[in-house]
C-alpha positions in Angstrom: -26.5 -32.1 31.2 -24.2 -30.9 27.7 -26.0 -33.9 25.2 -29.4 -31.9 26.3 -28.2 -28.6 26.3 -26.8 -29.9 23.0 -30.2 -29.2 20.9 -31.7 -25.5 23.1 -28.4 -24.7 21.4 -28.7 -25.3 17.6 -32.0 -23.1 18.6 -30.3 -20.1 20.5 -28.1 -20.4 17.5 -30.7 -20.8 14.8 -33.0 -18.4 15.8 -30.4 -15.1 16.2 -29.0 -15.9 12.2 -32.8 -15.4 11.7 -33.0 -12.1 13.3 -29.7 -11.0 11.9 -31.0 -11.7 7.9 -34.8 -9.6 9.3 -32.7 -6.9 10.9 -31.0 -6.7 7.4 -33.3 -6.7 5.0 -35.7 -4.3 6.8 -32.5 -1.6 7.0 -32.5 -2.4 3.2 -35.2 -0.7 0.1 -38.5 -2.9 0.3 -38.8 -6.0 -1.8 -40.2 -4.0 -4.8 -40.8 -4.9 -8.5 -38.8 -3.2 -9.8 -36.3 -2.0 -7.6 -32.8 -0.6 -8.6 -29.9 -3.2 -6.7 -26.7 -1.8 -5.9 -24.0 -3.3 -8.1 -20.1 -3.4 -8.1 -17.7 -0.6 -9.5 -16.6 -4.0 -11.8 -16.6 -7.4 -12.0 -13.9 -9.6 -13.3 -14.4 -10.3 -16.9 -15.0 -14.6 -15.5 -18.4 -13.9 -14.6 -20.6 -13.7 -17.7 -23.0 -12.0 -15.7 -24.0 -8.5 -13.4 -27.0 -10.2 -11.8 -25.1 -13.3 -10.9 -21.7 -11.3 -9.2 -25.4 -9.1 -7.4 -26.9 -13.2 -5.5 -23.0 -14.3 -4.9 -22.4 -10.7 -2.9 -26.6 -10.7 -1.3 -25.1 -14.4 -0.1 -21.7 -13.5 1.3 -23.7 -10.5 3.0 -26.1 -12.7 4.4 -23.6 -15.3 6.3 -21.3 -12.7 7.5 -24.4 -10.6 9.0 -23.1 -7.3 7.0 -25.6 -4.6 5.4 -27.3 -5.7 2.0 -25.9 -2.0 0.1 -22.2 -3.0 1.1 -19.9 -4.6 -1.9 -17.7 -8.0 -1.7 -15.5 -7.1 -3.3 -12.4 -5.0 -1.9 -11.8 -1.2 -3.9 -8.0 -2.6 -4.6 -9.7 -4.5 -7.6 -11.4 -1.6 -9.7 -8.2 0.4 -8.8 -6.2 1.7 -11.9 -9.6 1.4 -13.9 -11.5 3.9 -15.9 -14.8 5.4 -14.6 -14.9 8.9 -15.7 -14.9 7.7 -19.0 -17.0 9.7 -21.6 -19.8 7.7 -22.8 -22.9 8.4 -24.6 -25.4 9.3 -22.0 -28.7 8.5 -21.9 -31.7 10.1 -22.0 -34.4 8.5 -21.9 -36.2 5.1 -21.2 -39.2 4.1 -20.5 -41.7 1.1 -21.1 -45.1 -0.9 -21.6 -46.9 -4.0 -22.0 -48.0 -5.2 -25.7 -50.2 -8.0 -26.3 -53.3 -9.6 -24.5 -54.3 -12.7 -22.2 -51.7 -14.5 -20.1 -48.4 -14.5 -23.3 -47.5 -11.1 -23.3 -44.4 -8.8 -24.4 -42.6 -6.2 -21.9 -40.4 -3.5 -24.6 -38.4 -1.1 -23.2 -37.8 2.3 -25.1 -34.3 3.5 -25.2 -33.1 6.4 -26.1 -29.0 8.2 -25.3 -28.2 11.4 -26.2 -25.8 12.4 -29.3 -24.3 9.0 -29.6 -23.7 9.1 -33.8 -20.2 9.6 -33.4 -19.4 9.5 -29.6 -20.4 6.2 -30.0 -18.6 5.0 -32.6 -15.5 7.0 -31.1 -16.4 4.7 -28.0 -16.9 1.2 -29.7 -13.4 1.8 -31.5 -11.4 1.2 -28.1 -13.4 -0.5 -26.1 -16.2 -3.9 -26.5 -19.5 -2.7 -24.4 -23.1 -3.4 -23.5 -25.7 -2.5 -22.6 -26.7 -4.4 -19.7 -30.7 -4.6 -18.8 -32.3 -5.8 -15.2 -35.8 -7.0 -14.9 -37.3 -8.1 -11.7 -40.6 -9.4 -11.9 -43.4 -9.0 -9.6 -44.7 -11.9 -8.3 -47.1 -14.5 -10.8 -45.1 -12.9 -13.7 -42.5 -15.4 -15.5 -40.1 -15.3 -18.0 -39.4 -19.0 -20.2 -35.3 -19.4 -20.8 -35.7 -21.9 -23.7 -37.7 -18.7 -25.3 -35.6 -16.2 -24.3 -32.1 -18.5 -25.8 -33.9 -18.8 -29.6 -33.3 -13.9 -29.2 -29.7 -15.5 -28.7 -29.3 -18.7 -30.6 -30.7 -15.8 -33.7 -28.8 -13.3 -32.9 -30.8 -11.0 -31.0 -29.1 -10.0 -28.5 -25.3 -10.8 -27.3 -27.2 -13.4 -24.2 -30.2 -13.3 -22.0 -30.9 -15.9 -19.1 -33.5 -16.0 -15.9 -32.7 -16.1 -12.1 -34.5 -17.3 -9.7 -36.9 -20.0 -9.5 -37.3 -20.8 -13.6 -40.1 -23.5 -12.2 -43.3 -23.0 -14.9 -45.3 -25.2 -14.0 -46.1 -23.6 -10.7 -48.8 -21.8 -9.8 -48.3 -17.4 -8.7 -49.4 -19.0 -4.8 -46.1 -21.7 -5.4 -44.3 -19.8 -7.3 -40.9 -17.4 -6.3 -39.8 -14.2 -8.2 -37.3 -14.2 -10.6 -35.5 -12.0 -13.0 -34.5 -12.0 -16.3 -30.4 -10.6 -17.1 -30.6 -9.2 -21.4 -27.4 -8.0 -22.7 -27.5 -5.5 -26.0 -25.4 -5.2 -29.0 -24.7 -1.6 -29.0 -22.6 -1.7 -32.6 -26.0 -0.4 -34.2 -26.9 2.1 -32.2 -25.5 5.2 -34.5 -27.9 3.9 -37.5 -30.8 3.3 -35.9 -30.6 7.3 -34.1 -29.9 6.4 -30.8 -32.3 4.5 -30.1 -33.0 0.8 -28.5 -36.1 -1.1 -28.7 -35.7 -4.6 -25.9 -38.5 -6.9 -26.5 -39.2 -9.1 -23.6 -41.8 -12.4 -23.1 -43.6 -12.5 -20.9 -46.6 -15.0 -19.5 -48.5 -15.3 -16.7 -48.7 -17.7 -14.0 -51.4 -18.9 -12.4 -53.1 -16.6 -9.6 -55.0 -17.8 -6.6 -58.9 -16.6 -6.6 -59.5 -13.4 -6.1 -63.4 -11.9 -5.8 -62.5 -9.4 -8.6 -62.0 -12.5 -10.7 -58.6 -10.5 -11.2 -54.8 -10.0 -10.3 -52.7 -7.2 -10.6 -49.6 -7.0 -11.3 -47.6 -4.2 -11.4 -44.0 -3.6 -13.0 -41.0 -0.9 -11.6 -38.0 -0.4 -13.1 -35.3 -1.5 -14.6 -31.5 -1.6 -13.8 -30.1 -0.1 -17.0 -25.3 -0.5 -16.6 -22.9 -0.1 -18.9 -20.8 -2.6 -19.2 -17.7 -2.2 -21.4 -13.5 -3.2 -20.6 -10.9 -2.4 -23.1 -10.3 -4.2 -26.1 -5.7 -4.6 -24.6 -6.9 -6.0 -21.5 -4.4 -8.9 -21.0 -6.9 -11.9 -20.4 -5.3 -12.1 -16.5 -6.3 -9.3 -15.6 -8.9 -8.3 -17.2 -12.1 -6.4 -15.1 -15.5 -5.1 -16.6 -16.3 -2.0 -14.7 -20.1 -1.0 -14.4 -21.4 1.8 -15.8 -25.2 3.0 -14.0 -27.1 4.7 -16.3 -28.6 6.6 -13.7 -32.2 6.1 -15.5 -35.2 7.9 -14.1 -38.1 6.2 -12.6 -40.7 5.0 -16.1 -44.6 4.4 -15.2 -45.5 1.9 -14.1 -47.4 -0.9 -16.6 -50.2 -2.6 -14.7 -51.0 -6.6 -15.9 -54.2 -7.4 -15.3 -54.8 -11.3 -14.9 -57.9 -13.1 -14.9 -58.4 -15.9 -12.2 -61.4 -17.0 -10.4 -63.5 -16.4 -8.3 -63.9 -18.7 -5.1 -67.9 -17.7 -4.6 -68.2 -19.8 -7.7 -65.6 -23.4 -6.1 -68.9 -24.9 -5.4 -70.6 -25.1 -8.8 -67.6 -25.7 -10.9 -65.7 -28.2 -7.8 -69.9 -30.6 -8.2 -70.0 -30.3 -12.7 -66.4 -30.8 -12.4 -67.3 -34.2 -10.1 -70.3 -35.1 -12.0 -68.6 -34.7 -15.3 -65.9 -36.8 -14.2 -68.1 -39.9 -12.7 -70.6 -39.6 -15.9 -67.3 -40.1 -17.7 -65.4 -43.2 -16.2 -69.9 -44.8 -15.7 -68.9 -44.6 -20.1 -65.7 -45.6 -20.6 -66.9 -48.7 -17.8 -69.6 -49.9 -19.7 -67.8 -49.3 -22.9 -65.6 -52.0 -21.6 -68.4 -54.2 -20.7 -70.5 -54.4 -23.4 -68.5 -53.7 -26.0 
C-alpha cells in the first residue's frame, strides 16, 4: 500500500507547487514587454549584472512560494548606504525603431537636467554608470556576439542578453529575452547631458498570419543609476541602485512580414515539384556524364 501511494503523493506535490507558482504569477504584473520590474536597492560588487540579481531573486521566491515583488536581500545588507544622493535627474526618455526589414535598431534618447556641473561633482566621488534593461517581446532577439563588438570597441561598458539566446529558433518555438546595457556617464557633461543608446535587434520567423504581418510592440525600459563610492573597501563593497523613475515611453511598433496560411498548398506543391525535378536531373547527370 505504501509503495502504491508513492506516485500519487508525487503527483499531489507537483500539482501543489505548480498552483502556487501560478498564483504568484497572477498576483504580479502582466507579462508585457517593457514593464518595469522591482529591483533590489543594492547588490554586492561581485555581481556583474543587475538583471542577474533579479533572476536569482525570482527563482528563489518561486522556490519559497513568496510574492514576486519581495526582495531576497535582507535589509541589513543595505544599511548605512547613501540613498539620499543628489544625483542628476532624468528629464526625458523616448525610443524609436530605426531601419527597415528584419534587422533594425532600437534607439533610446536620454536627457538629464542641468547635469554639467552636477555630473562632474558626482563622478569625482563615485564610480557610476547608467543601466538600461530592455525586456524584449516575443519574436525579437538580440545577438550576444554582435553586442560584444560594442563592448570591445568601448562604445558601452558592458552588454549582455538574458533568456533565450538561440538565434535559429522561429518565434513559435522561442522564449522571450532581455538585454542589459551599462553606459559610461563620464562623457555626459560634454554631450549637453544627452545620451543616445543604440541596440541592434533582429526579427525571428513569425507564425503564419492571414494579414501577412506579425506586430511586435516595445514598452518602456528600466533605467537605473548604479553607483558606489570610490574609496569602498572590496570586502564590504556594494553597488547602490537608484531607479530613475522614467515616464512610460510611447510604444514602438515593428510589423514583421510573415507567410499567409492560405498559400501553404501552392507553395508546398511548387517546392516539392522543384525538389523532385532537381533530384531527377542530378540522378541523370550522375548516370550519363
